[in-house]
MIVO-334609 format. One record per residue: residue number from 1; x, y, z of N, C-alpha, C, O in turn. Coordinates in nm, 4 decimals, padded with zeros to 6 digits. Layout:
[NUM, [X, Y, Z], [X, Y, Z], [X, Y, Z], [X, Y, Z]]
...
// end
This chain:
[1, [-04.2065, -13.5875, -01.2844], [-04.2565, -13.6230, -01.4503], [-04.1976, -13.5927, -01.5450], [-04.1385, -13.4851, -01.5537]]
[2, [-04.2014, -13.7039, -01.6614], [-04.1675, -13.6301, -01.8035], [-04.2282, -13.6037, -01.8987], [-04.1839, -13.5579, -02.0040]]
[3, [-04.4115, -13.6480, -01.8534], [-04.5332, -13.6681, -01.9553], [-04.4964, -13.8004, -01.9697], [-04.3975, -13.8658, -01.9366]]
[4, [-04.6451, -13.8341, -02.0522], [-04.6417, -13.9580, -02.1354], [-04.6050, -13.9869, -02.2144], [-04.5499, -13.8986, -02.2801]]
[5, [-04.6047, -14.0773, -02.2513], [-04.5242, -14.1895, -02.3997], [-04.5752, -14.1143, -02.4784], [-04.4928, -14.0702, -02.5586]]
[6, [-04.7099, -14.0668, -02.4974], [-04.7420, -14.0339, -02.6237], [-04.7095, -13.8719, -02.6391], [-04.7356, -13.8269, -02.7507]]
[7, [-04.6615, -13.7877, -02.5519], [-04.5951, -13.6723, -02.5141], [-04.4539, -13.6720, -02.5451], [-04.4040, -13.5648, -02.5793]]
[8, [-04.3811, -13.7769, -02.5382], [-04.2506, -13.7748, -02.5809], [-04.2435, -13.8257, -02.6988], [-04.1554, -13.8026, -02.7817]]
[9, [-04.3339, -13.8952, -02.7104], [-04.3008, -13.9497, -02.8967], [-04.3723, -13.8347, -02.9944], [-04.3282, -13.7958, -03.1025]]
[10, [-04.4734, -13.7981, -02.9393], [-04.5223, -13.6615, -03.0068], [-04.3913, -13.5289, -03.0155], [-04.3656, -13.4618, -03.1154]]
[11, [-04.3271, -13.5198, -02.8860], [-04.2035, -13.4411, -02.9232], [-04.1321, -13.4843, -03.0195], [-04.1193, -13.4094, -03.1163]]
[12, [-04.0598, -13.6280, -03.0213], [-04.0010, -13.6526, -03.1179], [-04.0050, -13.6494, -03.2356], [-03.9136, -13.6226, -03.3137]]
[13, [-04.1510, -13.6867, -03.2646], [-04.1545, -13.6552, -03.4420], [-04.2049, -13.5059, -03.4449], [-04.2341, -13.4775, -03.5610]]
[14, [-04.2227, -13.4150, -03.3709], [-04.2776, -13.2591, -03.3856], [-04.3903, -13.2484, -03.3920], [-04.4385, -13.1413, -03.4286]]
[15, [-04.4778, -13.3670, -03.3551], [-04.6497, -13.2943, -03.3656], [-04.6497, -13.1981, -03.2525], [-04.6045, -13.2171, -03.1396]]
[16, [-04.7032, -13.0991, -03.2968], [-04.7847, -13.0389, -03.1310], [-04.9046, -13.0527, -03.1203], [-04.9869, -12.9830, -03.1796]]
[17, [-04.9393, -13.1752, -03.0172], [-05.0939, -13.2297, -02.9670], [-05.1130, -13.1052, -02.8478], [-05.0350, -13.0573, -02.7654]]
[18, [-05.2376, -13.0822, -02.8774], [-05.3072, -12.9816, -02.7844], [-05.2968, -13.0367, -02.6350], [-05.2679, -13.1563, -02.6361]]
[19, [-05.3117, -12.9850, -02.5096], [-05.3294, -13.0197, -02.4043], [-05.4876, -13.0931, -02.3472], [-05.5924, -13.0309, -02.3299]]
[20, [-05.4677, -13.2231, -02.3287], [-05.5792, -13.2690, -02.2992], [-05.6149, -13.2310, -02.0928], [-05.5698, -13.2808, -01.9897]]
[21, [-05.7037, -13.1338, -02.1188], [-05.7443, -13.0961, -01.9863], [-05.8804, -13.1662, -01.9797], [-05.9575, -13.0835, -01.9310]]
[22, [-05.9447, -13.2777, -02.0053], [-06.0654, -13.2993, -01.9837], [-06.0644, -13.4192, -01.8732], [-05.9757, -13.5043, -01.8679]]
[23, [-06.1564, -13.4139, -01.8016], [-06.1675, -13.5174, -01.6602], [-06.2063, -13.6450, -01.7027], [-06.2571, -13.6649, -01.8131]]
[24, [-06.1806, -13.7476, -01.6050], [-06.2204, -13.8776, -01.6529], [-06.3502, -13.8873, -01.6535], [-06.4117, -13.9486, -01.7408]]
[25, [-06.4098, -13.8207, -01.5450], [-06.6036, -13.7983, -01.5538], [-06.6403, -13.7793, -01.6709], [-06.7213, -13.8556, -01.7233]]
[26, [-06.5770, -13.6507, -01.7497], [-06.6247, -13.5910, -01.8956], [-06.6017, -13.6948, -01.9793], [-06.6961, -13.7381, -02.0454]]
[27, [-06.4945, -13.7426, -01.9888], [-06.4300, -13.8745, -02.0808], [-06.5450, -13.9737, -02.1220], [-06.5870, -13.9972, -02.2352]]
[28, [-06.5934, -14.0365, -01.9764], [-06.7045, -14.1098, -01.9601], [-06.8245, -14.0799, -01.9869], [-06.9023, -14.1734, -02.0060]]
[29, [-06.8758, -13.9359, -01.9964], [-07.0121, -13.8472, -02.0070], [-06.9987, -13.8945, -02.1847], [-07.0654, -13.9698, -02.2556]]
[30, [-06.8696, -13.8020, -02.2106], [-06.8659, -13.7934, -02.3491], [-06.8748, -13.9368, -02.4277], [-06.9406, -13.9476, -02.5311]]
[31, [-06.8196, -14.0204, -02.3830], [-06.8504, -14.1761, -02.4273], [-06.9613, -14.2289, -02.4269], [-07.0041, -14.2766, -02.5320]]
[32, [-07.0351, -14.2342, -02.3116], [-07.1446, -14.2503, -02.3007], [-07.2503, -14.2163, -02.4108], [-07.3238, -14.2976, -02.4670]]
[33, [-07.2445, -14.0785, -02.4317], [-07.3080, -13.9680, -02.5412], [-07.2600, -14.0725, -02.6725], [-07.3531, -14.1176, -02.7393]]
[34, [-07.1446, -14.1053, -02.7048], [-07.1256, -14.1503, -02.8369], [-07.1826, -14.2941, -02.8666], [-07.1802, -14.3501, -02.9762]]
[35, [-07.2388, -14.3481, -02.7385], [-07.2422, -14.5243, -02.7319], [-07.3804, -14.5297, -02.7720], [-07.4171, -14.6087, -02.8590]]
[36, [-07.4759, -14.4340, -02.7021], [-07.6088, -14.3928, -02.7186], [-07.6367, -14.3674, -02.8321], [-07.7280, -14.4389, -02.8734]]
[37, [-07.5874, -14.2749, -02.9248], [-07.6142, -14.2833, -03.0495], [-07.6283, -14.3986, -03.1593], [-07.7105, -14.3744, -03.2476]]
[38, [-07.5554, -14.5294, -03.1675], [-07.5194, -14.6163, -03.1886], [-07.6490, -14.7361, -03.1853], [-07.6524, -14.8434, -03.2455]]
[39, [-07.7607, -14.6709, -03.0848], [-07.8444, -14.7565, -03.0720], [-07.9505, -14.8045, -03.2105], [-08.0133, -14.7240, -03.2793]]
[40, [-07.9504, -14.9228, -03.2246], [-08.0201, -14.9643, -03.3773], [-08.1841, -15.0042, -03.3025], [-08.2238, -15.0916, -03.2254]]
[41, [-08.2298, -14.9199, -03.3541], [-08.4210, -14.9350, -03.3262], [-08.4596, -15.0420, -03.3663], [-08.5543, -15.0779, -03.2962]]
[42, [-08.4246, -15.1498, -03.4823], [-08.5281, -15.2426, -03.5768], [-08.4956, -15.3854, -03.4719], [-08.3928, -15.4117, -03.4094]]
[43, [-08.5889, -15.4407, -03.4787], [-08.5979, -15.5466, -03.4029], [-08.5164, -15.6803, -03.4095], [-08.4385, -15.6739, -03.5047]]
[44, [-08.5102, -15.7563, -03.3662], [-08.3813, -15.8747, -03.3524], [-08.4087, -15.9687, -03.4497], [-08.5107, -15.9891, -03.5155]]
[45, [-08.2463, -16.0495, -03.4470], [-08.2764, -16.1221, -03.5931], [-08.3671, -16.2513, -03.5032], [-08.4678, -16.3028, -03.5517]]
[46, [-08.3288, -16.2780, -03.4099], [-08.4163, -16.3886, -03.3055], [-08.4961, -16.3934, -03.2332], [-08.5097, -16.2771, -03.1954]]
[47, [-08.5845, -16.4710, -03.1689], [-08.6657, -16.4033, -03.0647], [-08.6115, -16.5906, -02.9939], [-08.5528, -16.6920, -03.0317]]
[48, [-08.6960, -16.5238, -02.8507], [-08.6647, -16.6901, -02.7889], [-08.7378, -16.8101, -02.8058], [-08.8601, -16.8066, -02.7929]]
[49, [-08.6943, -16.8891, -02.8260], [-08.7716, -17.0226, -02.8438], [-08.7321, -17.0701, -02.9851], [-08.7653, -17.1830, -03.0214]]
[50, [-08.6714, -16.9983, -03.0557], [-08.6631, -17.0288, -03.2287], [-08.5230, -17.1417, -03.2380], [-08.4173, -17.1047, -03.1867]]
[51, [-08.5269, -17.2090, -03.2714], [-08.3898, -17.3192, -03.3575], [-08.3053, -17.2700, -03.4758], [-08.3382, -17.2431, -03.5913]]
[52, [-08.1800, -17.2659, -03.4093], [-08.0395, -17.2114, -03.4821], [-07.9822, -17.3392, -03.4542], [-07.9915, -17.4205, -03.3622]]
[53, [-07.8850, -17.3271, -03.6235], [-07.7721, -17.3976, -03.5835], [-07.6210, -17.3254, -03.6354], [-07.6313, -17.2155, -03.6900]]
[54, [-07.5296, -17.3645, -03.6249], [-07.3930, -17.3182, -03.6125], [-07.2615, -17.3897, -03.6395], [-07.2162, -17.4965, -03.5983]]
[55, [-07.2188, -17.3039, -03.7153], [-07.0467, -17.3879, -03.6699], [-06.9497, -17.2658, -03.6164], [-06.9414, -17.1437, -03.6297]]
[56, [-06.8930, -17.3544, -03.5594], [-06.7501, -17.2658, -03.4809], [-06.6570, -17.2249, -03.5601], [-06.6015, -17.1150, -03.5574]]
[57, [-06.6317, -17.3436, -03.6572], [-06.5116, -17.3734, -03.7546], [-06.5589, -17.3730, -03.8053], [-06.6774, -17.4016, -03.7881]]
[58, [-06.4976, -17.3334, -03.9343], [-06.5427, -17.3916, -04.1136], [-06.5940, -17.5605, -04.1348], [-06.6941, -17.6039, -04.1918]]
[59, [-06.5001, -17.6216, -04.0760], [-06.4334, -17.7829, -04.0371], [-06.5620, -17.8155, -03.9388], [-06.6234, -17.9216, -03.9504]]
[60, [-06.5983, -17.7133, -03.8390], [-06.5848, -17.8111, -03.7248], [-06.7501, -17.8388, -03.7312], [-06.8306, -17.8099, -03.8197]]
[61, [-06.7718, -17.9169, -03.5819], [-06.9529, -17.9622, -03.5587], [-07.0375, -17.8628, -03.5885], [-07.0372, -17.7445, -03.5545]]
[62, [-07.1247, -17.9375, -03.6695], [-07.2863, -17.8289, -03.6832], [-07.3478, -17.8359, -03.5224], [-07.3530, -17.9431, -03.4621]]
[63, [-07.3919, -17.7108, -03.4641], [-07.4500, -17.7562, -03.3323], [-07.6085, -17.6756, -03.4064], [-07.6407, -17.5815, -03.4789]]
[64, [-07.6733, -17.7963, -03.3232], [-07.8324, -17.7230, -03.3104], [-07.8618, -17.7034, -03.1839], [-07.8370, -17.7792, -03.0901]]
[65, [-07.9357, -17.5611, -03.1806], [-08.0231, -17.5213, -03.0146], [-08.1367, -17.4552, -03.0699], [-08.1811, -17.4437, -03.1841]]
[66, [-08.1865, -17.3972, -02.9065], [-08.3069, -17.3423, -02.9451], [-08.2577, -17.1765, -02.8199], [-08.2164, -17.1678, -02.7042]]
[67, [-08.2834, -17.1040, -02.8984], [-08.2514, -16.9542, -02.8593], [-08.3097, -16.9196, -02.7262], [-08.4226, -16.8729, -02.7414]]
[68, [-08.2668, -16.9269, -02.5806], [-08.3175, -16.9348, -02.4673], [-08.3080, -16.7562, -02.3867], [-08.3956, -16.7089, -02.3143]]
[69, [-08.1780, -16.6867, -02.4269], [-08.2017, -16.5531, -02.3887], [-08.1777, -16.4546, -02.5257], [-08.1391, -16.5126, -02.6272]]
[70, [-08.1982, -16.3153, -02.5313], [-08.1757, -16.2185, -02.5987], [-08.1031, -16.1575, -02.5160], [-08.1317, -16.1395, -02.3976]]
[71, [-07.9521, -16.1023, -02.6012], [-07.8608, -16.0113, -02.4790], [-07.8906, -15.9204, -02.5541], [-07.8868, -15.9290, -02.6769]]
[72, [-07.9362, -15.7858, -02.4668], [-07.8833, -15.6947, -02.5644], [-07.7257, -15.6230, -02.6054], [-07.6303, -15.6726, -02.5455]]
[73, [-07.6893, -15.4864, -02.7246], [-07.6155, -15.5029, -02.7362], [-07.5174, -15.4502, -02.6074], [-07.5808, -15.4049, -02.5121]]
[74, [-07.4164, -15.4512, -02.5987], [-07.3097, -15.3967, -02.4745], [-07.3478, -15.4735, -02.3634], [-07.3232, -15.4068, -02.2629]]
[75, [-07.3989, -15.5880, -02.3326], [-07.4335, -15.6337, -02.2022], [-07.3648, -15.7763, -02.2583], [-07.3217, -15.8116, -02.3680]]
[76, [-07.3794, -15.8552, -02.0953], [-07.3379, -16.0019, -02.1068], [-07.4544, -16.0438, -02.0870], [-07.5530, -15.9747, -02.0613]]
[77, [-07.4480, -16.1783, -02.0998], [-07.5544, -16.3012, -02.1010], [-07.5867, -16.2821, -01.9337], [-07.5307, -16.2008, -01.8601]]
[78, [-07.6831, -16.3710, -01.8983], [-07.7278, -16.3245, -01.7444], [-07.6600, -16.4436, -01.6855], [-07.6361, -16.5339, -01.7657]]
[79, [-07.6244, -16.4620, -01.5619], [-07.5780, -16.5312, -01.4558], [-07.6537, -16.7062, -01.4632], [-07.6003, -16.8137, -01.4359]]
[80, [-07.7811, -16.6791, -01.5065], [-07.8250, -16.8243, -01.4841], [-07.7708, -16.9423, -01.5668], [-07.7523, -17.0560, -01.5234]]
[81, [-07.7505, -16.9041, -01.6780], [-07.6463, -17.0202, -01.7609], [-07.5305, -17.0307, -01.6732], [-07.4371, -16.9519, -01.6581]]
[82, [-07.5604, -17.1712, -01.6045], [-07.4515, -17.2055, -01.5455], [-07.3359, -17.2774, -01.5980], [-07.2268, -17.2891, -01.5423]]
[83, [-07.3723, -17.3251, -01.7133], [-07.3412, -17.4322, -01.8338], [-07.2421, -17.3175, -01.9399], [-07.1552, -17.3749, -02.0055]]
[84, [-07.2508, -17.1790, -01.9564], [-07.2328, -17.0838, -02.0161], [-07.0936, -17.0505, -02.0136], [-07.0677, -16.9965, -01.9060]]
[85, [-06.9891, -17.0609, -02.0909], [-06.8396, -17.0303, -02.0569], [-06.8233, -16.8879, -02.1613], [-06.8613, -16.8812, -02.2782]]
[86, [-06.7781, -16.8153, -02.1077], [-06.7849, -16.6686, -02.1814], [-06.6617, -16.6186, -02.2315], [-06.5634, -16.6037, -02.1589]]
[87, [-06.6635, -16.5894, -02.3656], [-06.5163, -16.5779, -02.4341], [-06.5618, -16.4368, -02.4768], [-06.6527, -16.3994, -02.5509]]
[88, [-06.4685, -16.3708, -02.4053], [-06.4217, -16.2310, -02.4894], [-06.4946, -16.1582, -02.4214], [-06.5635, -16.2265, -02.3457]]
[89, [-06.5190, -16.0123, -02.4088], [-06.5886, -15.8841, -02.4030], [-06.7251, -15.9014, -02.4547], [-06.7557, -15.9871, -02.5375]]
[90, [-06.8111, -15.8107, -02.3989], [-06.9316, -15.7985, -02.4630], [-06.9363, -15.7343, -02.6071], [-06.8384, -15.6788, -02.6570]]
[91, [-07.0518, -15.7460, -02.6663], [-07.0518, -15.7212, -02.7836], [-07.1067, -15.6219, -02.8455], [-07.2247, -15.6154, -02.8111]]
[92, [-07.0722, -15.5204, -02.9394], [-07.1871, -15.4799, -02.9943], [-07.2984, -15.4883, -03.0551], [-07.3481, -15.3780, -03.0779]]
[93, [-07.3526, -15.5690, -03.0876], [-07.4844, -15.6202, -03.1375], [-07.5494, -15.6762, -02.9822], [-07.5179, -15.7061, -02.8670]]
[94, [-07.6839, -15.6622, -03.0942], [-07.7587, -15.7604, -03.0241], [-07.7119, -15.9444, -03.0312], [-07.7009, -16.0030, -03.1390]]
[95, [-07.6969, -15.9899, -02.9407], [-07.6383, -16.1237, -02.9327], [-07.7283, -16.2627, -02.8520], [-07.7877, -16.2179, -02.7540]]
[96, [-07.7457, -16.3777, -02.8652], [-07.8250, -16.4953, -02.8542], [-07.7492, -16.5767, -02.7484], [-07.6384, -16.6158, -02.7849]]
[97, [-07.7808, -16.6034, -02.6475], [-07.7818, -16.7215, -02.5621], [-07.8588, -16.8594, -02.6597], [-07.9704, -16.8586, -02.7117]]
[98, [-07.7561, -16.9698, -02.6608], [-07.8656, -17.0869, -02.7545], [-07.8303, -17.2050, -02.6469], [-07.7125, -17.2060, -02.6110]]
[99, [-07.8963, -17.2819, -02.6033], [-07.9019, -17.4254, -02.5549], [-07.8999, -17.4956, -02.6355], [-07.9818, -17.4895, -02.7271]]
[100, [-07.7896, -17.6014, -02.6279], [-07.7583, -17.6900, -02.7073], [-07.7351, -17.8232, -02.6417], [-07.6213, -17.8639, -02.6649]]
[101, [-07.8175, -17.9155, -02.5563], [-07.8447, -18.0277, -02.5272], [-07.8336, -17.9641, -02.3713], [-07.9105, -17.8776, -02.3296]]
[102, [-07.6983, -18.0367, -02.2751], [-07.6972, -17.9578, -02.1789], [-07.6451, -17.8770, -02.1448], [-07.6059, -17.8833, -02.0283]]
[103, [-07.6061, -17.7241, -02.2448], [-07.4606, -17.6917, -02.2690], [-07.5323, -17.5867, -02.2841], [-07.6454, -17.6121, -02.3256]]
[104, [-07.5122, -17.4886, -02.2681], [-07.5362, -17.3325, -02.3264], [-07.4284, -17.2935, -02.3756], [-07.3232, -17.3184, -02.3167]]
[105, [-07.4300, -17.2172, -02.5055], [-07.3745, -17.1367, -02.6045], [-07.3837, -16.9764, -02.6321], [-07.4925, -16.9192, -02.6259]]
[106, [-07.2903, -16.9231, -02.6559], [-07.2689, -16.7531, -02.6924], [-07.2401, -16.7480, -02.7669], [-07.1465, -16.6685, -02.7756]]
[107, [-07.2793, -16.8169, -02.8956], [-07.1878, -16.7951, -03.0453], [-07.2168, -16.6238, -03.1062], [-07.3002, -16.5378, -03.0778]]
[108, [-07.1199, -16.6295, -03.1864], [-07.1355, -16.4948, -03.3230], [-07.2678, -16.5370, -03.3319], [-07.3251, -16.6433, -03.3080]]
[109, [-07.3221, -16.3638, -03.3957], [-07.4648, -16.3921, -03.4219], [-07.4215, -16.4082, -03.5844], [-07.5299, -16.4347, -03.6364]]
[110, [-07.3126, -16.4062, -03.7005], [-07.3215, -16.3829, -03.8022], [-07.3176, -16.5176, -03.8103], [-07.3793, -16.5536, -03.9106]]
[111, [-07.2690, -16.6156, -03.7444], [-07.2801, -16.7574, -03.7774], [-07.4000, -16.8495, -03.7257], [-07.3920, -16.9722, -03.7184]]
[112, [-07.5161, -16.7712, -03.6895], [-07.6213, -16.8554, -03.6691], [-07.7386, -16.8416, -03.8227], [-07.7427, -16.7582, -03.9131]]
[113, [-07.7923, -16.9217, -03.8044], [-07.8701, -16.9424, -03.9267], [-08.0006, -17.0297, -03.8597], [-07.9761, -17.1160, -03.7754]]
[114, [-08.1464, -17.0008, -03.9040], [-08.2350, -17.0158, -03.8194], [-08.2876, -17.1534, -03.9010], [-08.2409, -17.1724, -04.0133]]
[115, [-08.3666, -17.2321, -03.8558], [-08.3270, -17.3863, -03.8636], [-08.4805, -17.3996, -03.9710], [-08.5915, -17.3630, -03.9322]]
[116, [-08.4564, -17.4504, -04.0876], [-08.5835, -17.4365, -04.1938], [-08.6030, -17.3258, -04.2219], [-08.7145, -17.2770, -04.2036]]
[117, [-08.4683, -17.2314, -04.2911], [-08.4777, -17.1190, -04.3450], [-08.4957, -17.1277, -04.4847], [-08.4189, -17.2153, -04.5245]]
[118, [-08.5731, -17.0695, -04.5981], [-08.5618, -17.0948, -04.7441], [-08.4490, -17.0631, -04.7879], [-08.4330, -17.1136, -04.8990]]
[119, [-08.3402, -16.9886, -04.7462], [-08.2355, -16.9343, -04.7908], [-08.1474, -17.0439, -04.8504], [-08.0828, -17.0334, -04.9547]]
[120, [-08.1540, -17.1594, -04.7636], [-08.0512, -17.2882, -04.7451], [-08.0534, -17.3413, -04.8541], [-07.9863, -17.4423, -04.8749]]
// end
């Protein structure tokens, strides 16, 4: 084997990169320690039962629903929501599953607004 692509590119550019002797398990343990440090102890923005509204696009329809699950950071929603379609990977912040009519949604937290907020 002639080495990894990164090693060959480093050699072409003239960079002397240190040898990576870390095992996969050691890397996973280090990554776990890094992610644990990012835990945010503040309470969440929304609670189960609160009414929220959001738009998926600026010209999209206004969705109105009720928060039915609070999803901790780094995890996916519970599988009991049969109408929920997961888009993308887990999220790095606390997220919420919202029931809107017969369908469940997993909207971006930045798009959610509490219904009846004084800020509107």
